[in-house]
N, C-alpha and C positions, 0 to 999 in steps of 0.2 A: 185458939180454935178457929177464929175467922180466917187466919192465914191458910189453914188446911183446906177450908171451903173454897177460898179463892184459887188455890192451886188446882183443886178438883174441877172448878168451873173452867179454868184456862185449858185443862186437858180435854174437857168436853167440847169447848169451842174449837180446839185444834182438830178434834175428831170430826166435827161437823164440817169444818173448812176442808179437810182432806176428802171427805165424802162428796162435797159439792164439786171440788176440782176433779175428782175421779170421774164423776158423772159427765162433766164437761169435756174431759179427754175422750170419752166414748161418744159424746154427742156435742161436737163443737158449735153447732148452730142452734142448740136448745135455748129457749127463753121461756120463763114462766114467772108467775107471781109468787109471793112468799107462801101462800097457801098451797099452790101447785108444787112448789119445790118441796115443801114439807111432806105433802101427801104422795107425790109421784116420784120425785128424784131420790128420796131418802127412805122409802118404806122398807127396803131390804135390810137396812141397818136397825130397824125396829126402834127408832128413836123415841124416847119418852121425853125428849128435850122440848121445852116450851118454844113456841114460835118466836118469842122475844129473843131467846138465845140465838136461834138460827138467823133472825133478822140482824142481830148485832154482827154476826159473821159475814153476812151478805154486805152490810154497810162497810165493814172493814175491807172486803174484797173490792168494793167500788172505790174506796179511798186509795187502795193500792194500784188501781188502774187495771185490775184483772177482769172485773165485771163492769158492764154499763148498766145504769139505771135509767129507765124510761118510764114516764108517767102516762097511763092510759087516760082517756078523756074523763073518766070518773075519779081520777086521782090515785087509782091503784098502782102500786109500783111493779114494774116488770123488769126482771134481771136477765141478762144475757152475757155471754163471754164477749169481752171487748174485741172488736173486729181485728185489731192489731195483734191479738193473741191467738187467733185461730190457726195460724201456720206454725207458730213457735211453741217451745215448751212452756208449760204452766209451772208456777212456783210449787215447791214441795211442801 
């Protein structure tokens, strides 16, 4: 039973990742916090996904070099498309 849940979670993570990348294709200079991404970038998908799942996807994209992570003075994480990716294709 747990295996099915993991596969379902991975599918949701992929869906979130694709939605974030689609938004960045349309808005390559966009940058926002986890809360902003959850509430402004993804509302049309009507995600019921918890912020922790979205955060895991954002961390994965940072690890892959697709996104940059910058910390604001208060410690809040700000995510943006890596500058080297603005001109080229994004991963699918």
